[in-house]
N, C-alpha and C positions, 0 to 999 in steps of 0.2 A: 434398105439395109444402111445397116452403120457399121464402121470399124472406129473404136477406140485405140489408140497407141500406149502400149507404156515402154517407151526407149528402154529406160533401166532396165526394167525386167527383160528386154527385147519379147512382150506377151502384147497378142490382136485379142483385143475383145471383140465377138459379132453380135450384133445387136440385129435381129430377122422380125419382122409383125408376127404379133403372135405365135412365136417361140421362145425356149429358153434361149438364153446370154450363152454362145460358144465361147472357150479358152483358147486359143491356139498359143504355144509356146514351144513345141519341138520346133528347130529348124527347121526341118523336112517337110511339115503339113501344110499343105495345099490349102492356102484358103479361099471358101466360099467367096463368089463375086455376082452381083447383081444379074440377071439375064441378057439385057446388052452387050455385056462383056464374057460373056459364053467363053468363047476363044482362048483367053487370058487363065493362064495357070501359072500361079505368081504362089514363091513360099515364102514363109514369115522371114528366112535366113535373106532370100534378095527382094525382098521388101524393108528391110533393117539398111540392110547393104545398101542400098538404092540412096535412102533417106540420109540415112548418118555418113555420109561421104562429104 
């Protein structure tokens, strides 16, 4: 799994093996995480607030 972040558009593109690319641009959308981080719930808004501080 990989995330590509577009900070200008505050959009997250999620790449998963053998799946279509998912686009998350709703600030309240919960991002998918790898299996080892199943307990983590991170929204698009939280991610960019943390990164752009």
